[in-house]
Each structure stands twice: as C-alpha cells, then as structure tokens.
N, C-alpha and C positions, 0 to 999 in steps of 0.2 A: 504494500500500500504506500503510495507516494504522499508524503506530507504536503499540506497546502503551502504554496509559495506565490510571491508576486513576480510577474513576468515582464521583462523589458526587451525591446528589440530596436536598439539604436541603429542609425543608418550611417554614422560617421565614427571614426576612431576616437575623436575628441569626446563625443557624447558617451561612448562606451567607457572611456577612461574616467570621466566624471562619475558615472554610476559605480564603477569599480572602486574609486576612491571614497565615495560616499558610504557604501555598504560594506567595504572591507571584507573580512573573512566570513561575513554572514551571507555573501553572495557567491555564486558560481558562474563562471563564464563558459558558454558552450559555443562550439562551431557547428558541426553536424549534430552533435549531441547523442550519437548512437551509444557510445560507451558510458557516458555519464548517466543517461536515463536508466540503464541497467542497474547501476549502483544505487540510484535513487529508489528504484522499484524494490530493491533488496533491503532498503533501509540503512545502507552503509553510509549514505550521504543524504543530508536533509537540509538544504539551504533555505533560508528565508526569502532570498531573492535570486532569480535566475535571469542572467543577462545573455541573450542570444545575439551573437555578432555575425551570424550567418549572412545577414543582409548587407554587410559593409562591402560593397562591390570593389572598393579601392584596394582591398587586401586579396583580391583574386587576380593573380598575374604570374607570368613566367617571362623573365627577361635575361639577356646574356650579352656580355661584350668581352672582348679579348683581355681587357685590363682588369676589370672587376670580377669577372666570372659570372656565375649564375645567381639570380635573385628570384626567389619564389615567395609570393604572398602567402601569409599564414592560412588564408581561407581558400586557397586553391584546392579544388577537389582532387582526390587521388587519380581519378580517371583522366583528368586533364594532363597530369604529369605523365601518366602511362602513354597517352596518345600524342604528346607533344613531339613534333618532328625535330625541334631543336634539341630536346633532351635525348631523344633516340639517337641522334647523330653525335652529340658532344659528351653526353653523360649517360651512355646506354644502360649502365648498371641500375640507375634509378628507374628507368622505364621497365626493365626486366623485373625488378623487385616488385613493382606495382602490380604486375600481372598475377602475382601469387598472393596478393594481399586480399584476404576475405573474398567476397563475391563482387560481381559487377555492380549489383545494386548498392552495396556498401561503398564501393569506390566512386560511384556517381554522386553520393551525398556526403560522405566523410571527407574531412579536410586534413591536409598535411600538418598544419599547425595544431589542430585539435588532437591528432594522433600523438605528436611529440609532447604536448603539454599534459596529456593523460598519463604518460610515463609508465605504461605497462611494460615490464621488462621483457615480455615476449613479443613486443611490437617489431615490425619489419623495417620501417624507415630509419630508425635511429642508428643501428649498426652500420648501415650503408652510408649514411650521411657523415658519421664519425670517421669512417674509413676514407671519405673524400675530404676530410678536414673542414667540415662545415661549422658555421657558427649561427647563432640566432640573435635577432634584434628584439629587445624587450623595451617596451615603452610604458611610461606613466606620466602623470601630470607634471612630475618633476624633471622630465627629460627622457633620454633613452640611453641604453647601454648595450654593448655587443659582447656576447659570451660564447666561448667555444662550446659546441654542443656536448662534448664529452664532460664538461664541467657543469652542465645544466642539470644533471640527474643526481639526486641525493639519496634516495631510498625507494622502496616499493611505492609507486604512485606519488612520489614526492620530487619536486623540482626546486630550482633556485628562484622561481618566480616569487616576487614580494607582493604583499597586499597592495592592490590597486594597480598592478602591472599586467600588461598583455604581451604575449608573444605575437609579433606582427610580421616578421620576415625571416626566411631561411636564406643564408648566404653560403655559396659553395665556390671556393677559389678555382681559377682555371687549372686544369690538370697539367702537371709538368710533362715535358717531352718524354716519350717512351714510358708512359704510365698505363697500366691496365687495372681495372677494378671489377670484382665479381661478388656475387652474393648467392647463397642458397640457404635453405632451411630444411630440416627433417620434420615431417609431420605425417601422421597416419592418414588423415583426411586431407585431400588436396585443398589448398587455400585456407586451412585451419591455422590457428596460432602455432608458432614454432615450438617444437619440443627442444630443439637447439637450432640457432641460426649462426652463420659465420659469414662475415664480410671481409674481404682482403683487397688491399690496393698495393701494387708493386711498381716501383720506378727503377728502370734499368739504366746503366751507364750509356752515354751517347754512342759509344763505339764498341761496347762489350756487353757481356751478359752478367756483369757484377751488379748486385742489388744495391742501388743508391739509397733507396728508402722503402719501407714496408710498413703497412698498418694492418693489424689483424684485430678484428672486433667481434666479440662473442655476444650473442643474444640468448635470453631465456635460461641462463646458467648462473644468475646472480640477481640481487635486487635491482641492479642497474646494468646497462650495457658495459662490457668489460674490454678495455684495451689490453691485449695479451703482450705486454711490453717486454717481458723476458724472452718470449718466443720471437718477437720482432728483433731484439738485440742479437739473438743467435744468428739470424739470417742476414741482417744488414751488413753490407760490406763484403759479402761472400758471393760466390757463384751459387745460384739456386738449383740445387740438385734434388732429386726425389728423396734421397736419404736425409738430406738436411731438412726438408719439409716434414719428413716423418718425425724427426727429433723435435722440430718446432711444435708439431701437434701434441707430442707427449708433454712438452713443457707447458703449452697453452692449457692442457687439461688440468694441470696443477694450479693454474691461475684462476680457474673457474671456481665458483662456490655454489654448485647446484643443490636443489632440494629433490626429495622423492615425493611424487604425487601420483595421481591416477594415470598420468600420461607416461611417466618413465621414472625409474629410480635414479638417484644421484650417480651411482656407478655407471649406469647405462649412458647417462648424459655425458659423463667424462669420456667414455669410449667414443661417443659420437663426435665430440670435440676433436679427438685425435684424428679421426677419419676425415672430417670435413675441413679441418685446417690444412691438412696435406693436399686435399683435392682442390680447395679454393686457391691455395698458394700456387699450385701448378697451373691452374687456369689463368690466374692473374699474370703469372710469368709469361704465358703464351700470348696474352693480349698485349702486354707491354712490348714484347718483341715485335709484334705486328703493327704497333702504333706508329 
C-alpha cells in the first residue's frame, strides 16, 4: 500500500531545484519512476512529496564533440541511447549495454539519470560508464559540481547526492586512441538484472600491443560498482596475454564482496568474476587493436 503523498511535476530544472530545496529529505525525485514506485509499493520508501522531473525536456539530449566528449541529459531514455547513431559509432559499448537492459518497454520510459541515481548495485549502466571514465553533473540552488561516477556511489541504494541536489548530466570523455570497451553480464533470464556484470576498457600503445591503460569494473558483487584496481595494476604496462587475463580474473574475484541470495551464492559469483574478467579483457584487447 502506497502512503499518500503530494505530487509535483515541474517543467524546468530551476523549478525542480526549488521544490527539492524546499522539501529536502521529505521528498523524492523521480525520472521514469519505475524502480522507485516498486519501493514505495513495498513500503520501503514513503515520501511526503514526490517531484517528477520526467517532463523537463531540456534534460533529454545526446551531444558529442571531439574536445569535450559525450554529454547525455539525465532524462534521456535508455532506448534513445540504444538507438543513437552517434553512440553506436563512437561509444558502441553503451548502445550494446542498453540492448540487454530490462525490456523494450522499460527502456522506452526509464531514464539514464534515474537508473544511476537509484544506485542499484546490479544496474547495467554504471559499470560501463565507470569503465569509460564518466562523471556526473549535480546541480542545486547553490550551484553545480562534477563528480567522477565511481565516487558517486556510497552504499546499497545510496549516493553522494545532497539534499536539494539533482543529477542533471552524464559526461563521458573522448576515448583515447586505440581504446576498446566491452560489457557483459551473466543472468539466467535474458534482460534480467545481472547476477554478475563486468565492464572492461583497454588502451593499447600507439605502435605495440602493450597495455597503456585498463579499467575493469564489476557489477552486482558488492554494495556499489567495484573498480578491480589490483587486477588492473597487474595488466597495465604489460602485453595482454590470455594467461595474464586469467590471473587478473583471479585477482578481481578477491576484490569483489558478493553476497549469497536466491540468484547465486557468493562463491559462484566469484567464479563468474574470474571467467568474465578474462573474457571481457580479451574482447576489449581485440577492439583496441582494431580501433
């Protein structure tokens, strides 16, 4: 049973910020609202005020230039990202990830900003965007700040958003030369939430196969998306061989902090990390070599 609440639907960012500042932690901000409404129906969240920003059209956009990189408005639907020709050509891993996010109906209504702010540790976009070095713009009546996405998450369903603050934009820097990025998740039902998700980005030397940089990000194995920095350190500066990636997967599994639930045991999730890190590392290497 959903508790009674007062509903607002501002049409501008400024109007939304004023409402968020006025009602503070007594209100919840919703984009598509699909995830939040489930929590409200379960009685886990009971706001006195609900502020829907879905109608703020100025936050629905996809832009890119060679200097600043990709800019995605927080209210851009997943389906727009999936079908964007620009993203398919320059940031293909984002479009590929979206094809496996829930159903077409969900992707048509759900927004990228809402997904990130909801902070479900099994969500698909966050690991990919962290692997791409993304940051988020957060706005309030006091101004704005930009935060690396990997620093945005604090705990289960908890973020660095302050009272009265909105996530308004996702920023992805231009990919370095000879960089390849990939993502996959293991799930029993296609398009279901990840049992384990792994994103990897690899940058190779300009004239050789030495790893100049690597990012390995794990999803659904901890309260927040996890950068497997020890595994990254093993690979960085070396030629990426299958044996090296196998060792990186083993190390990454120790950096995860999974739980056991109805989907999989913690031990099984660690084994999945080993397999998927090796697989995604190899695929990212291949994409970087062909870039």
